[in-house]
N, C-alpha and C positions, 0 to 999 in steps of 0.2 A: 597178608593181613586182611581179616574180614572187616568190611565197612559196616558200621552200625547203620541199620535201616530204620528210618523214621516212618512209622505206620500211622496214617491218618484215617483212620476209620472214624436241639435245640431244645377288705372287710372292716379289718379294724386297723386302727393306728396305735402303735405302742412302741416303747423303747426306741423312739426316734425313727421308726420305719413306717412307710405308708405303702399302700397297695399300688405302687408304680408298675407300669408295664412298658416294655420297649423291645425292639428288634433292631439292633445296631451292628454296623460293621466299622472297623477301625483300621486305618492304613498303617503301613510300616514297610520295612525292607524285606518283602516276602515273609510275612509273619504268620503265626498260628498259635492257638492256645490249646492246652491239654488240662489245665487246672483252673478252678474257680474257688475263691475263699470268700465267705461272708464276714464282714467286719461291722463294727458299730457305726461307722460313718460311710459305708459304701462297700464295694467289692474289689477284690484283687484277682486278676487273671495272670497266669504264668504259662509261658510257652517258649517260642523260639523266634529268632530273627536272624537274617544274614548280616554279618559285619564284614565288609569287603567281601572276600571269598571264603570266609569262615562262618560257622554257625555259633550264635551266642544265645544265652538264656535271656528272655525278654519278659519284663514284668510291667503290667499296666494297672493303674488305680482309677476307678470310675466312681461317681457318686450314685445315689439311688435313682436318679433320672437317666443314667447312662452316659453322662457327660464325662469326658476324660479329665482327670485331675493331674496325673503325672505318669511318666513311663521311664523305664531305665533298662539298659542292656548290660549284661555281665559277659564279657568276652574279651578277646584280644586278637591280634593278627597272627598268632602262632598256633593256637589250638582251636579245635571244634569243641564246644560245650553242649552236651545233650541233657535235656531236662527230664529224662526218664519217660514213663508212659503216663496214661491218664491217671489223675489223682495222686501223682508222685509228690505233690506239695502238701504238707500237713501242718496244722497248728500244734504247737508244743504246750506242755503244762505251764511253762513260765511266761506264756503270752507271745513268745517268738514263734519262728517257723523253721522247718527243715525241708530239704529237697534231696531226693535220691536221683542220681543220674550217672553220667559218664563224661570223660574227657579224653580226647585223642592225646597220644604221647609220641615218642620217637618210634614210630612203626607199630604202635599198639593202641588198644582201647582200654582205658583204666576206669574202674569203678570210682564213684565220687559221691560224697555226702557234704552238703553245704548247710550251714546254720545261719539264719537271719535273725535280726532283732525285730522289734515290733514295727519298725519303719522300713523293713526289708533291706536294711544295710547289712552287708556280709560280716559276720563275726569270725567265722573260720570255715575252711574247706579241708576235708580229708580225702586222700586218694588211696586206693586199695589195689593190690596185685599189679604193681607197676613193673610189668615184665613183658616180653615180646609175645603176648597173647591177647585174647579178647576177654575183657571183663566189663560188664555193664550192669548197673542197678536200674530196675524199672519201677520199684516201689519200696515202701518201708512203713513201719509203724513205730511209735514210741512205746517202750516197754515199761512195766510198773516201777523198775528201778531207775527210771530216767534215761536209760540208754536207748538204743535203736536196734531193730531187727530189719535188715535190708535183704531184699530178694532180687535175683537177676539171673545172669548166665555167665559161665566161665568155661573156656576151652583149654585150660592149662594141661589137663591130662586126657581129655577127649576132644579131638579136633572138631567133632560135630557140636560140642557144647553140652554142659550139664546145668541143671538148676543149681544156683548158688544161694546159700543163706549165710549171712554174716551177722554176728551179734557184737555190738559195740557198747562202750560206756557212754555217759552223758556228754563227753567231749569228743566222741567219734573215734576213740581209740579201739581198735579191733580186739575183742576178747577171745573169740573163736569163730571158726567157719566150718560149714559142711557143704558137701556137694552130693547131688542125687541125680539119677536118671538112667537112661538106657544107652545102648550103643549108637543110638540115633540122636537127632537134634532135640534137646529138651530146654525149655525156657520157663523161668518163674516170673510172673508178672503182677501178682497181688498177694497180700498176706493179711491174716487177722490172727489175733491171739485166741486160742480155744479156752474153754472153761477150766481145763486141767492145767493151765499154764503153758501148754505147748503152742504150736502154731499150725494153721491150716494155710497151705500155699496153693495158689492156682496159676495155671499157665497153659503150655501146649507141649505136645510130644509128637515125634514122627515115628514112634516105635511100632505102630500098626501099619506103617506104609504111607500114611497120610497125616496131615496136621489134625490132631484131635485134642479135646479138652483134657487137661492133666491136673489131677487133684492129689496133693500129698499131705499127710498128717505126720508131724514130728513132735517129739516131746520137748520139754523146756531146755534141754541141752542139744537139741538138733538131731537126736537119734530118730531114724525113720520108723514110724509105726506101720503105715500102709500107704498104698497109692491106689487111685481109681482113674479109669479112662471114661470119657464121655464122648459119644459120637458114633457114627457109622464107619467101620473100618475100611469101607470101600471108597470113601470120599473125605476130603478135608473139611472138617466141621468147625473150623475156626478155633477160637482161643477163649480161655477163661480170663477176662480182664478185670472182673470184679467179684469179690466175695463179701456178702453182707452178713454181719452177726446181729441178731435181734436181742432185745431185752430178755426174751425167753430162752436164749441160747440156741435158737434155731439158726439156720444158715441158708442164704440164697446164693446159688451159683449161676452165673450168667454166661452162656455160650454166645459168642459174637455172631455165629451163623451155624446153621444146622441143616443138613441135607436129609430129607425124609422121602421114603418111597422112591429111590432112584429110578429114573425112567430112561436115562441115557448117560453118556460120559460127560455131558455138559453140566454146568452149575446153574441152570435156569430154574431149578427147583429149590433154591435156598430159602430158609426161613431163619428164625432165631429161637433159642430155647432158654428157659429159666427153670432151675431145679431147686426144690426146697428140701433141706435135710433137717432132721430133728437133732436134739442135743447129743444123741448117740451116733450121729452121722448116718442114720438110716434115711432112705429116700422116702419123702412124704408124697411129693408129686413131681412130675417132669413134664412140663407143658411146652408146646411149640406155638409161636405167635407170628403174625405178620403176613405180608403178601409173599407168595412163592415166586421168586424171580432171582435173576443173577445178582442184581445189585440191591440185595436186601440184607440187613444186618443190624446188630445191636451195638450201641456205643458203650454205655455204662449204666449202672443202676444205683439207686439210693432208696432209703426207707423214708416214707412220710411220717409225720408225727403220730398218725393214727394206726400205723403199722402197714399201710399199703405200700406196694413196691412201685417205684417210678423209674422208667427206663427211657433213655434217649435212643431213637431208632432211625432207620432209613428203610422205607418201603418202596422198592423200585426207584431209587434216586430221591425220593421225597423224604426230607428230614422231619422228624416228629418227636412227640412225647407220648408215652403210653403209661397208663395207670392200671394196675391190677390189684386185686384183693389178696389178703394173706392165704386164701384158698386157691389162688391162681386164676380167678375169674377176671376177664377183661372188663374194665369199667369205662374207659374212654381213651380216645387217641386224638391228638391235635397235630397239625402240620405247620411248618414254617419254611420260609425261604429267605436267603440273604439278599437284600436289595442291592442291585448294581452288579452282582457277580452271577455269571451265567454257567460256570463250570460245576464240577463236583463240590460237595460241601459235607461237613460232618460236625455234629455236636457231641463232644467227647467227655465233657465233665458236667456234673449237675450237683446242686445242693438245694435243699429246701430253705426258704427264707423265713424270718420270724413272722411275716404276715401270711404264712402258709402258702405262698407262691413258690416259684422255682426259678433259679438262675442257672443258665446253661452257657457253656463256652466251647468254641471249636474253631474251625477254619473253613473258608470258602475260597474258590479259585476262579480265575478269569474275570477280574483280577484277583490276586491272592490277598486276602484280608483276614484280620481277626473277626470272629463272629460271636456276639454275646446276645442272648435272648433272656429277658425277664418276663415271666408270665404271672398271672394271678393264680389263685388256688385251683381254678378250673383248667389251667393250661392255656388261657386266652391271652392274646397280645393285642386285641382290638375290642372296642366297646360293643360291637354287634355280635361278638362271639357268645354262644349260648353255653351256659355251664352244664356239664354232665353229658352232653351229646358228642357226636363225632361226625366228621364228614363221611367217614366210612365206618360203620359199626361192626362189620364182620368182613372177612376176606375169603376169597375163593381159594380152592386148592390149585388152581391154575391161573396164570396171568398171561393172557393171549389177546392183546389189544394193540392195534397199530394206529398211530396218529401222524399224519404227514401232510404238508411239511411241518416241522416242529424244530425251531421256532417258526411262527407264521404271523402274517400281518392282516390278511383279509379272510381267506377261506382255508379250511382244513378238511381233510378226508379222514374218515374213521372206519376201521375194519376190526371185526372181532369174531370169536368163535360162533359158528352157526347155531342158532337155538331154534327149537320147534314151537316156541310160544313167544308172545310179545315181551319186549324189554323196554325199560325206561332209560333214556339217555339224559344225563344232567351235567351241568357245569357248575362247580362250586368255587368260591374264593377260598383262599387258604384259611380264612377264619371260620369257614363252614357255611357261609351265606349262599343259598342256591340262586343262581343267576339265570339258568335256563333249564327247561325240562320238557321232553317230548317223548311220545311213545313211538317205538320203531318195530318193524316187523321183518326187516332184512338184516343181513350181516354186514352192511356197509352204508354209509351216508356221508353227506357233505354239510358243513355248517359255515355260515357267514359270521365271523367273529370280529368284524371291523368295529362294532360298537363297544367292544371291551377295551378297557384301559390297558396300557403296557404293564406287564408283570406276569406272575405265575398263577396258574389255575389248576384245578383237578377235574378231569373228565371221568365220570362214573357211568358204567352201564350195569343196570340192576335187573336181574331176572328173579323168578320165584325161589331159586336155590343158589344163586351166586351173585357176587359183586365184583366187577372188574374196575380197576382204576389206572389212570395214566396222568402224568404231569404234562401240562401244556405251557409253553412260554409264548405270550403275545408280545410282538414287537411294537 
């Protein structure tokens, strides 16, 4: 039996909302979040928590200030309950909610759809493909007839797994299903309805020898129209976790990572990509963003009220929020770090709030906690943050900067690529405030950081044609 792998990849007052900002973590039994929903009286995050030695679905409600109101776990001592992937929780037309996911069975993984009322009490749960195989739903949408279109993976006829599409009625009863894919591993992770009543499905495929973005177009009955691959066939270029459909029937496709100009067999040259398609699915632009590094990637994207694209990102371990125009131009980038956790972290879900700010949810490690960030309309979480700017406004094509020791208490050593002209070394707070700046002429230096408070900072080295960044933890 294949074990299901959980992938963890942050003005005005009206309608009861105010421009509150916060950056909070929340405890639990090894918890994490992949979903965030905006309500009239606060926010709901949904993810996972461990119940004894089993995984349960975990739901938290917080108010607009970030204070916990309630939490609940859905699980038992017999099964593991999986909550799908990012944005797998959606609001329904009747004011309730639904969740696409999976549940372990007797030697298998079974697809699952759960319906909640407005208070997140369970109304019903439906299981699909209850056989000795692997079936998991990662996402879904509500269809115009009140039913659901669920997308995931199934290995009933292909041991490597195929993309699975299930159409159900409003009570979750399966009406039909289709499977798509190659002789290699294929997964469906997101879905939107297309203008012609069919569906656009995003995910990943191993058909080219590596994990690459996989885009499928099917009609309203699930018949396959076409497929497209995104990425370099020589390298694993991540996955399509999000497809956005605009009011103009354009589409944005987000690749979680993208290897450009391969220079070796390592992955230290990863960035991330967003592709815009027109209403006929022709490529309008395909842009690459972010710091080139091994631990660089994109979490998910959403559309702002003015049509801009907002993405949760990680640039060389530093979690952030990126805003780009409909033409693909970078507007600003802001960075965040979870207080108290020193391990990896990721912001996996994002929504725009009625005050034009953004609410993001994810997970942080060491210790493992839920992480929720609420920003203002400029992506700020502190008052000294400037609207419209960025700690780093552009990124270099190479990231080659060393900081040691890191974490550090008093002194740090910094080394970087040798340059033939002067460079400026700066230290910024995560809100963008410059704390130190000095001109340097060599490719190494030492700094006394004993005057900095404990926390995280960004070290920047700027020359006339490149900017290098690195995250620093001050003990």
